[in-house]
MARSE-452532 format. One record per residue (C-alpha): y negated, z, x; residue in three letters. Coordinates in nm, 3 decimals, padded with zeros to 5 digits. Example, Ala and Ser with C-alpha at 12.3 -4.5 7.8 and 13.67 -1.06 7.14 Angstrom:
# residues 2
((00.450 00.780 01.230) 'ALA'),
((00.106 00.714 01.367) 'SER'),
***
This chain:
# residues 408
((00.002 00.002 00.001) 'MET'),
((-00.341 -00.104 00.129) 'PHE'),
((-00.524 00.222 00.037) 'GLU'),
((-00.257 00.444 00.192) 'LEU'),
((-00.245 00.241 00.515) 'PHE'),
((-00.623 00.270 00.564) 'VAL'),
((-00.619 00.639 00.476) 'ALA'),
((-00.348 00.702 00.745) 'ARG'),
((-00.551 00.503 01.000) 'ARG'),
((-00.864 00.706 00.927) 'TYR'),
((-00.679 01.036 00.972) 'LEU'),
((-00.509 00.920 01.291) 'ASN'),
((-00.797 00.738 01.454) 'ALA'),
((-00.984 00.876 01.763) 'ASN'),
((-01.332 00.964 01.638) 'ARG'),
((-01.664 00.981 01.809) 'LYS'),
((-01.741 01.292 01.611) 'GLN'),
((-01.473 01.545 01.724) 'VAL'),
((-01.609 01.797 01.474) 'VAL'),
((-01.446 01.590 01.188) 'ILE'),
((-01.105 01.618 01.348) 'SER'),
((-01.151 01.996 01.402) 'VAL'),
((-01.257 02.045 01.034) 'ILE'),
((-00.950 01.834 00.923) 'THR'),
((-00.720 02.061 01.132) 'LEU'),
((-00.890 02.369 00.987) 'ILE'),
((-00.837 02.222 00.642) 'SER'),
((-00.464 02.182 00.707) 'VAL'),
((-00.445 02.539 00.848) 'ILE'),
((-00.642 02.672 00.539) 'GLY'),
((-00.411 02.514 00.294) 'VAL'),
((-00.103 02.626 00.490) 'ALA'),
((-00.234 02.983 00.517) 'ALA'),
((-00.300 02.997 00.138) 'GLY'),
((00.044 02.861 00.052) 'VAL'),
((00.222 03.086 00.301) 'MET'),
((00.029 03.393 00.184) 'ALA'),
((00.108 03.317 -00.179) 'LEU'),
((00.479 03.265 -00.111) 'ILE'),
((00.504 03.599 00.081) 'ILE'),
((00.298 03.794 -00.179) 'ALA'),
((00.486 03.660 -00.476) 'VAL'),
((00.820 03.724 -00.294) 'ALA'),
((00.715 04.086 -00.236) 'ILE'),
((00.623 04.116 -00.609) 'GLN'),
((00.958 03.962 -00.712) 'ASN'),
((01.146 04.193 -00.472) 'GLY'),
((00.985 04.510 -00.601) 'PHE'),
((01.040 04.406 -00.961) 'ARG'),
((01.392 04.298 -00.923) 'ASN'),
((01.484 04.611 -00.711) 'THR'),
((01.312 04.833 -00.968) 'LEU'),
((01.498 04.667 -01.256) 'GLU'),
((01.832 04.695 -01.086) 'HIS'),
((01.776 05.061 -00.989) 'ASP'),
((01.643 05.167 -01.324) 'LEU'),
((01.925 04.985 -01.515) 'LEU'),
((02.189 05.132 -01.289) 'SER'),
((02.069 05.487 -01.377) 'ALA'),
((01.976 05.428 -01.741) 'THR'),
((02.061 05.178 -02.017) 'ALA'),
((01.882 04.872 -02.158) 'PRO'),
((01.871 05.041 -02.502) 'VAL'),
((01.896 05.412 -02.567) 'SER'),
((01.927 05.591 -02.901) 'ILE'),
((01.720 05.916 -02.902) 'LEU'),
((01.599 06.179 -03.150) 'GLU'),
((01.259 06.117 -03.292) 'LYS'),
((01.193 06.488 -03.284) 'GLU'),
((01.402 06.665 -03.020) 'PRO'),
((01.611 06.942 -03.183) 'SER'),
((01.958 07.050 -03.120) 'GLY'),
((02.097 06.709 -03.013) 'GLY'),
((02.293 06.434 -03.183) 'ILE'),
((02.594 06.605 -03.342) 'ASP'),
((02.755 06.312 -03.515) 'ASN'),
((02.741 06.098 -03.198) 'TRP'),
((03.094 05.965 -03.219) 'GLU'),
((03.041 05.811 -03.563) 'GLU'),
((02.710 05.658 -03.462) 'ILE'),
((02.845 05.526 -03.126) 'ALA'),
((03.136 05.356 -03.312) 'ALA'),
((02.895 05.187 -03.550) 'LYS'),
((02.646 05.054 -03.299) 'VAL'),
((02.926 04.933 -03.073) 'ALA'),
((03.025 04.683 -03.343) 'LYS'),
((02.672 04.517 -03.356) 'LEU'),
((02.614 04.175 -03.219) 'PRO'),
((02.532 04.158 -02.845) 'HIS'),
((02.627 04.518 -02.787) 'VAL'),
((02.898 04.548 -02.521) 'LYS'),
((02.941 04.927 -02.532) 'SER'),
((02.793 05.246 -02.668) 'ALA'),
((02.825 05.548 -02.448) 'SER'),
((02.703 05.903 -02.523) 'PRO'),
((02.518 06.111 -02.257) 'GLY'),
((02.384 06.462 -02.219) 'LEU'),
((02.081 06.512 -01.996) 'TYR'),
((02.009 06.868 -01.904) 'GLU'),
((01.773 07.018 -01.627) 'PRO'),
((01.872 07.290 -01.379) 'GLY'),
((01.826 07.426 -01.025) 'LEU'),
((02.110 07.344 -00.783) 'LEU'),
((02.146 07.582 -00.489) 'SER'),
((02.344 07.632 -00.176) 'LEU'),
((02.171 07.655 00.162) 'VAL'),
((01.844 07.542 -00.009) 'ASN'),
((01.759 07.489 -00.378) 'SER'),
((01.616 07.183 -00.560) 'ASP'),
((01.564 07.074 -00.920) 'PHE'),
((01.831 06.850 -01.068) 'VAL'),
((01.890 06.641 -01.383) 'GLU'),
((02.253 06.678 -01.476) 'VAL'),
((02.389 06.389 -01.673) 'LYS'),
((02.713 06.436 -01.863) 'GLY'),
((02.903 06.121 -01.938) 'VAL'),
((03.252 06.053 -02.076) 'PRO'),
((03.522 05.948 -01.822) 'PHE'),
((03.799 05.892 -02.078) 'ALA'),
((04.017 05.585 -02.053) 'ARG'),
((03.823 05.279 -02.157) 'GLY'),
((03.481 05.442 -02.127) 'ALA'),
((03.232 05.243 -01.909) 'PRO'),
((03.175 05.401 -01.570) 'VAL'),
((02.804 05.434 -01.474) 'PRO'),
((02.713 05.163 -01.222) 'GLU'),
((02.579 05.424 -00.983) 'LEU'),
((02.933 05.573 -00.956) 'LEU'),
((03.103 05.239 -00.898) 'GLY'),
((03.105 05.292 -00.520) 'HIS'),
((03.074 05.651 -00.405) 'LEU'),
((02.958 05.755 -00.063) 'LYS'),
((03.234 06.014 -00.053) 'SER'),
((03.472 06.171 -00.305) 'GLY'),
((03.623 06.030 -00.624) 'SER'),
((03.552 06.031 -00.995) 'ILE'),
((03.910 06.163 -01.042) 'ARG'),
((03.805 06.485 -00.885) 'GLU'),
((03.558 06.567 -01.159) 'LEU'),
((03.821 06.710 -01.396) 'GLY'),
((03.843 07.090 -01.412) 'ALA'),
((04.187 07.239 -01.449) 'GLY'),
((04.272 07.591 -01.571) 'ALA'),
((04.197 07.746 -01.229) 'ASN'),
((03.949 07.488 -01.109) 'GLU'),
((03.570 07.480 -01.108) 'LEU'),
((03.398 07.192 -01.301) 'PRO'),
((03.326 06.899 -01.075) 'GLY'),
((02.982 06.739 -01.007) 'VAL'),
((02.880 06.430 -00.824) 'ILE'),
((02.549 06.463 -00.646) 'LEU'),
((02.294 06.208 -00.520) 'GLY'),
((02.296 06.172 -00.141) 'ALA'),
((01.939 06.295 -00.102) 'ARG'),
((02.009 06.601 -00.313) 'LEU'),
((02.321 06.682 -00.126) 'ALA'),
((02.130 06.666 00.204) 'ASP'),
((01.841 06.868 00.061) 'GLU'),
((02.062 07.168 -00.042) 'ILE'),
((02.319 07.128 00.239) 'GLY'),
((02.613 07.031 00.010) 'ALA'),
((02.915 06.832 00.117) 'VAL'),
((03.212 06.698 -00.075) 'GLN'),
((03.466 06.966 -00.169) 'GLY'),
((03.232 07.260 -00.133) 'LYS'),
((03.101 07.496 -00.401) 'GLN'),
((02.738 07.497 -00.527) 'VAL'),
((02.549 07.708 -00.781) 'ARG'),
((02.375 07.566 -01.084) 'LEU'),
((02.100 07.783 -01.227) 'ILE'),
((02.025 07.705 -01.591) 'ILE'),
((01.677 07.821 -01.711) 'PRO'),
((01.780 07.879 -02.068) 'ASN'),
((02.136 07.963 -02.008) 'GLY'),
((02.196 08.280 -02.215) 'LYS'),
((02.047 08.406 -02.535) 'LEU'),
((01.970 08.777 -02.535) 'ARG'),
((01.819 09.003 -02.803) 'PRO'),
((01.488 08.989 -02.618) 'PHE'),
((01.494 08.615 -02.552) 'GLY'),
((01.668 08.376 -02.322) 'VAL'),
((01.751 08.434 -01.955) 'GLU'),
((01.886 08.206 -01.679) 'PRO'),
((02.253 08.174 -01.619) 'SER'),
((02.436 08.081 -01.305) 'VAL'),
((02.741 07.842 -01.300) 'GLU'),
((02.962 07.762 -01.002) 'ASN'),
((03.046 07.401 -00.960) 'LEU'),
((03.251 07.203 -00.712) 'ARG'),
((03.110 06.892 -00.541) 'VAL'),
((03.357 06.616 -00.636) 'ALA'),
((03.159 06.338 -00.473) 'GLY'),
((02.830 06.198 -00.347) 'ILE'),
((02.664 05.874 -00.458) 'PHE'),
((02.375 05.675 -00.311) 'GLU'),
((02.182 05.432 -00.525) 'SER'),
((01.910 05.343 -00.279) 'GLY'),
((01.648 05.469 -00.531) 'PHE'),
((01.491 05.777 -00.384) 'TYR'),
((01.414 05.972 -00.697) 'ASP'),
((01.758 05.916 -00.840) 'VAL'),
((01.936 06.012 -00.520) 'ASP'),
((01.716 06.326 -00.492) 'LEU'),
((01.725 06.461 -00.843) 'HIS'),
((02.038 06.336 -01.025) 'TRP'),
((02.392 06.464 -01.066) 'ALA'),
((02.684 06.359 -01.281) 'TYR'),
((02.950 06.566 -01.472) 'MET'),
((03.214 06.497 -01.727) 'ARG'),
((03.057 06.522 -02.076) 'LEU'),
((03.285 06.797 -02.195) 'GLU'),
((03.225 07.001 -01.885) 'ASN'),
((02.842 06.955 -01.913) 'ALA'),
((02.854 07.062 -02.273) 'GLN'),
((03.050 07.380 -02.169) 'THR'),
((02.831 07.468 -01.881) 'VAL'),
((02.505 07.422 -02.072) 'PHE'),
((02.657 07.584 -02.390) 'ARG'),
((02.529 07.316 -02.629) 'VAL'),
((02.846 07.257 -02.826) 'GLY'),
((02.987 06.909 -02.911) 'ASP'),
((02.647 06.734 -02.899) 'VAL'),
((02.474 06.476 -02.689) 'VAL'),
((02.097 06.391 -02.661) 'ASN'),
((02.135 06.015 -02.607) 'VAL'),
((02.352 05.726 -02.682) 'ILE'),
((02.320 05.443 -02.428) 'GLU'),
((02.400 05.082 -02.516) 'LEU'),
((02.502 04.810 -02.264) 'GLN'),
((02.402 04.469 -02.396) 'ILE'),
((02.471 04.107 -02.296) 'ASP'),
((02.105 04.021 -02.212) 'ASN'),
((01.868 04.292 -02.102) 'ILE'),
((01.570 04.081 -02.191) 'PHE'),
((01.672 04.085 -02.560) 'ASN'),
((01.672 04.463 -02.560) 'ALA'),
((01.382 04.488 -02.819) 'ARG'),
((01.554 04.258 -03.068) 'THR'),
((01.877 04.450 -03.034) 'ILE'),
((01.700 04.786 -03.069) 'ALA'),
((01.554 04.665 -03.391) 'ASP'),
((01.893 04.583 -03.523) 'SER'),
((02.015 04.937 -03.426) 'VAL'),
((01.738 05.129 -03.605) 'ASP'),
((01.867 05.072 -03.963) 'PRO'),
((02.221 05.187 -03.854) 'VAL'),
((02.137 05.516 -03.675) 'VAL'),
((01.940 05.671 -03.968) 'GLY'),
((01.584 05.810 -04.006) 'PRO'),
((01.617 06.088 -03.748) 'LYS'),
((01.705 05.873 -03.455) 'LEU'),
((01.527 05.564 -03.291) 'ALA'),
((01.630 05.306 -03.037) 'ALA'),
((01.406 05.250 -02.740) 'THR'),
((01.435 04.997 -02.461) 'THR'),
((01.419 05.014 -02.082) 'TRP'),
((01.091 04.807 -02.084) 'LEU'),
((00.927 05.063 -02.318) 'GLU'),
((01.051 05.365 -02.118) 'GLN'),
((00.923 05.222 -01.784) 'TYR'),
((00.630 05.019 -01.923) 'ARG'),
((00.385 05.174 -01.679) 'ALA'),
((00.584 05.058 -01.376) 'TYR'),
((00.612 04.696 -01.498) 'PHE'),
((00.251 04.674 -01.623) 'ASP'),
((00.132 04.790 -01.276) 'ALA'),
((00.345 04.527 -01.101) 'LEU'),
((00.223 04.262 -01.346) 'LYS'),
((-00.144 04.353 -01.284) 'MET'),
((-00.079 04.359 -00.901) 'GLU'),
((00.068 04.009 -00.925) 'ARG'),
((-00.235 03.877 -01.108) 'ILE'),
((-00.480 04.031 -00.864) 'VAL'),
((-00.272 03.910 -00.570) 'THR'),
((-00.265 03.543 -00.693) 'VAL'),
((-00.631 03.553 -00.761) 'ILE'),
((-00.721 03.711 -00.425) 'THR'),
((-00.506 03.487 -00.217) 'ILE'),
((-00.608 03.185 -00.426) 'GLY'),
((-00.952 03.221 -00.261) 'LEU'),
((-00.786 03.111 00.062) 'ILE'),
((-00.691 02.792 -00.112) 'GLN'),
((-01.045 02.751 -00.215) 'MET'),
((-01.165 02.785 00.149) 'VAL'),
((-00.909 02.514 00.238) 'GLY'),
((-01.033 02.283 -00.033) 'ALA'),
((-01.389 02.341 00.078) 'LEU'),
((-01.290 02.233 00.432) 'ASN'),
((-01.123 01.923 00.283) 'ILE'),
((-01.447 01.848 00.095) 'LEU'),
((-01.659 01.880 00.411) 'ILE'),
((-01.421 01.677 00.625) 'ALA'),
((-01.415 01.389 00.377) 'LEU'),
((-01.797 01.392 00.320) 'ILE'),
((-01.841 01.368 00.696) 'MET'),
((-01.578 01.095 00.721) 'MET'),
((-01.759 00.895 00.448) 'VAL'),
((-02.083 00.921 00.653) 'MET'),
((-01.899 00.816 00.971) 'GLU'),
((-01.712 00.521 00.807) 'LYS'),
((-01.988 00.389 00.582) 'HIS'),
((-01.992 00.058 00.773) 'ARG'),
((-01.612 00.024 00.753) 'ASP'),
((-01.635 00.092 00.375) 'ILE'),
((-01.919 -00.170 00.340) 'ALA'),
((-01.710 -00.423 00.533) 'LEU'),
((-01.402 -00.356 00.311) 'LEU'),
((-01.614 -00.399 -00.007) 'MET'),
((-01.774 -00.722 00.119) 'SER'),
((-01.413 -00.853 00.186) 'MET'),
((-01.326 -00.790 -00.175) 'GLY'),
((-01.201 -00.433 -00.183) 'ALA'),
((-01.246 -00.293 -00.532) 'ARG'),
((-01.430 00.042 -00.605) 'ILE'),
((-01.101 00.198 -00.735) 'GLN'),
((-00.932 00.111 -00.396) 'GLN'),
((-01.214 00.266 -00.190) 'ILE'),
((-01.186 00.581 -00.397) 'ARG'),
((-00.809 00.601 -00.353) 'ARG'),
((-00.848 00.579 00.025) 'ILE'),
((-01.026 00.919 00.035) 'PHE'),
((-00.811 01.064 -00.242) 'VAL'),
((-00.501 00.977 -00.033) 'PHE'),
((-00.663 01.129 00.276) 'GLN'),
((-00.722 01.462 00.089) 'GLY'),
((-00.369 01.444 -00.057) 'ALA'),
((-00.221 01.393 00.291) 'MET'),
((-00.419 01.691 00.423) 'ILE'),
((-00.308 01.901 00.130) 'GLY'),
((00.054 01.786 00.159) 'ALA'),
((00.064 01.868 00.530) 'ALA'),
((-00.072 02.216 00.476) 'GLY'),
((00.153 02.274 00.172) 'THR'),
((00.474 02.176 00.365) 'ILE'),
((00.381 02.391 00.669) 'ILE'),
((00.287 02.684 00.438) 'GLY'),
((00.607 02.665 00.236) 'LEU'),
((00.824 02.634 00.548) 'THR'),
((00.667 02.934 00.725) 'ILE'),
((00.652 03.136 00.400) 'GLY'),
((01.014 03.099 00.316) 'TYR'),
((01.134 03.156 00.683) 'VAL'),
((00.927 03.476 00.705) 'VAL'),
((01.057 03.604 00.363) 'CYS'),
((01.418 03.531 00.466) 'HIS'),
((01.407 03.721 00.785) 'PHE'),
((01.181 03.997 00.661) 'ALA'),
((01.424 04.078 00.379) 'ASP'),
((01.734 04.040 00.595) 'LYS'),
((01.612 04.259 00.880) 'TYR'),
((01.394 04.495 00.677) 'HIS'),
((01.080 04.426 00.883) 'TRP'),
((00.847 04.635 00.669) 'LEU'),
((00.958 04.987 00.632) 'ARG'),
((00.837 05.227 00.363) 'LEU'),
((00.804 05.602 00.307) 'ASN'),
((01.083 05.662 00.050) 'GLU'),
((00.920 05.972 -00.083) 'GLN'),
((00.612 05.763 -00.184) 'VAL'),
((00.757 05.433 -00.283) 'TYR'),
((01.116 05.527 -00.368) 'ALA'),
((01.238 05.236 -00.142) 'LEU'),
((01.308 05.241 00.229) 'SER'),
((01.173 04.891 00.298) 'TYR'),
((00.973 04.612 00.132) 'VAL'),
((01.206 04.373 -00.045) 'PRO'),
((01.135 03.998 -00.032) 'PHE'),
((01.274 03.769 -00.308) 'ASN'),
((01.139 03.417 -00.259) 'ALA'),
((01.241 03.198 -00.545) 'ARG'),
((01.229 02.811 -00.541) 'TRP'),
((01.057 02.803 -00.868) 'LEU'),
((00.759 02.993 -00.731) 'ASP'),
((00.742 02.743 -00.442) 'GLY'),
((00.703 02.460 -00.699) 'LEU'),
((00.407 02.601 -00.889) 'TRP'),
((00.237 02.714 -00.567) 'ILE'),
((00.286 02.376 -00.408) 'ALA'),
((00.155 02.210 -00.727) 'ALA'),
((-00.148 02.436 -00.736) 'ALA'),
((-00.228 02.369 -00.364) 'ALA'),
((-00.208 01.998 -00.419) 'MET'),
((-00.423 02.007 -00.735) 'ALA'),
((-00.693 02.205 -00.550) 'VAL'),
((-00.674 01.962 -00.259) 'SER'),
((-00.710 01.660 -00.495) 'LEU'),
((-00.996 01.811 -00.680) 'ILE'),
((-01.177 01.845 -00.342) 'ALA'),
((-01.152 01.469 -00.281) 'THR'),
((-01.341 01.372 -00.610) 'LEU'),
((-01.691 01.401 -00.488) 'TYR'),
((-01.646 01.235 -00.141) 'PRO'),
((-01.438 00.950 -00.303) 'ALA'),
((-01.714 00.895 -00.560) 'ARG'),
((-01.986 00.896 -00.286) 'ASN'),
((-01.789 00.632 -00.085) 'ALA'),
((-01.821 00.386 -00.369) 'THR'),
((-02.195 00.421 -00.387) 'ARG'),
((-02.245 00.255 -00.041) 'ILE'),
((-02.429 -00.079 -00.078) 'ALA'),
((-02.259 -00.345 00.157) 'PRO'),
((-02.579 -00.533 00.213) 'ALA'),
((-02.772 -00.227 00.317) 'GLU'),
((-02.494 -00.090 00.538) 'ALA'),
((-02.442 -00.423 00.721) 'LEU'),
((-02.804 -00.542 00.747) 'ARG'),
((-02.834 -00.462 01.113) 'TYR'),
((-02.477 -00.543 01.221) 'GLU'),
***
C-alpha cells in the first residue's frame, strides 16, 4: 500500500532534525510504559480479588442461611437443610455452629470454633482437604477420649500447640449460675493443623465435629448457620432469593458478596482509580505522538506538496500520518504487553513483592494477568494513539503545493 510504504520510510529515514526522532522514541516508550503499567496494575487487582474470593469461599459458603434476629439458634435445621438441598443449583446444604472462645496453652488467643458434620456423605470443608498435620479421623471423641479440634497454623504457633497435645478452651458464657453466667473451661485434644494461606483464618479459626461443639458449648441440638454449596457462585443472589420462601419468616439467606461487600467494593474502587491514574501515562504518550507528527508535517511539507502535485489524494496524505501514529502506538503496545506479561509471570511465580500478613492477610502480592485484559488495554492504547494523529493528519492536507514548491 502506497500510504503505508511512505509512512514507514518517514519513520525510518535519517532526519536533519534529530529532535523528531527523539520525540518519536519517547512516544514509543510512553505508550509502552502505559501499557506495561496497566497490565501489571490490573494483574495485581485480579490477583487480590481472586485470592480473596478463593480464601473467603474456602472458609465460608456462597449462600448462608441465618437467623434474622439471633436467638437460641436454628433448632429444626435438619428439616430445613433437607428442603433447601433439593432446590435447583444447590449442590449441598451443611449445618454449622460458630462459637467464640479463648484457646490457651503456653499463650492464649481468641478463637472462632466452627462445628461441622463429618458424617458419611457430608461435604468436607475445603480448608480441611489437605491438613498440615493430623487427620480428620482423629476428631472423634471416644468414651475416654477428649474432643478433637483442628487449629489454624498461625493459631497453633501463637499458643504453642502441636498435633496430639491437649489445649484449654475458655468459654465466656459457659455456665449459668443463680447470679448470672460464668466462664467454663473445656479440655480439647489437637487432632490436626490446617493452613489456608489467609492470615486471619489461620490465626483465629478452629474446627470441631458438630456434635462435639454442641456438647462443649452446651447449646443443645441447634446450629446457627446452614451453608449452601452451589454450582455457580456468581448466581448466589438468585439462588438466595429462591431459598427465602422455603426457610420461613425467621430465617434469611445471605450471599458471600453481601457478607464481604466492603472488601470487593474497595477493590473495585481501587481498580477504577488505578486505570484512570495510569491512563494519564497513555495521555502523555499520545501527546508525544501528536508533537512528533506535527513536527514531521513541518519537516516534510515539501514532500507532501510534491506528492499532492503528482496526484496523491487528500485521503492518502492523511492516511500516511495516521499510519505513522498507528505504527508508533503498535510498537509501544507490543513492547508494553510483552514486558508487562513477563513481569507478571515471574513476579507471581517467585513472589517478588512480599507483604506483612498481619496487615494484608497475604504473604505476597499475587499477579493474575489475563489475556482478556491485554486485549482491552491494547485496544485502548491504539485508540488513544490514533486519536493523536487526527490533528497532524488534517494539517498535512492543508499544505498548498504551489506555495510549498514556489522556490524549489
